[in-house]
N, C-alpha and C positions, 0 to 999 in steps of 0.2 A: 338078873334084869327082869323086871316085872312085866307080865304079860297083860296088856290092855284089853285085847280082843282076839277072838279066833273065829275065823269064817273060811269055808271052802278049802281047808288045809292051809290057810295062810295065818301065821302068827304075827301080831302087832306088839312090839315091845319097845321100852324105853330104859336107858340106863340111868341110874342115880347119878347126879352131878356130872352129867356128860357135857361135852364141849358145845359151844355155840356154832352155828345157829340152832334154834330150836327145831329139833327133828325127831323122828321116830324110825325105828328098824322094822322092816316087813320081811318075814322069812317064809319061803315056800319051796319044799323039797331041798335041793341043794343050792338054792338062790337066796341071796340077801341084798336088800336095797335100803339106803338111807334116804328119806324123804324130808325136805324143809317144810314145816308146818305152815309158814307164812306164804310161801310161794308155790307150794306143791311141786317143786323142782326136785328131780333126782339128783342127790349130792354125790352118791357113790354107789357102786353096784349095779345089779341087773336082776330082773324078774322076767319071766315069760310075759309076752304082750297082754294076754287076757288077764293074768293075775295082776299085773300092774294097773290095768284099767279098773278092775274091782277095787284095789287099794286106793287109788286116787279118787274113785267115786265115794267110797267110805270116808276117807280123810276129809273131803270137801264137806260132806254132811256133818262131820264131827270136829271141824277145825277148832271151835271154841273150847271143847272138852279136851282136846289134845293140848291146847295151850295151857289150860288149867292143870292138866297132868304134868306137863313140862315143868311148871312152876313148882309143884309139889316135889317132883324128883330133884329140882335144884336145891330144895331145902332137905333133902335126904328123907322125905316122907313118901309113904306108899300112895302111888296114884290110884285113881278110882277106875274100875272097869267101864268099858265103853261097849255099848250095844253092837252087836256084829251087823254086817251087811246082810239085809234080808232079800 
């Protein structure tokens, strides 16, 4: 699974040819969450509140890039890295 970004110990990843809806995985310590790119809704899993807030802030800033990476992954192509949260 390609890693798109890393910040504050949080990894943002996507699977190639993953199931709909368009989403990404955020991993932090022993936690993992799947987030819908279009709605920023948590589809599955859990993260500590502060980590989730940072992930949602980052994803909102980079929604367009996340959708572009989703489309690349659907075609089994390597997604592009995305700037971390600053």
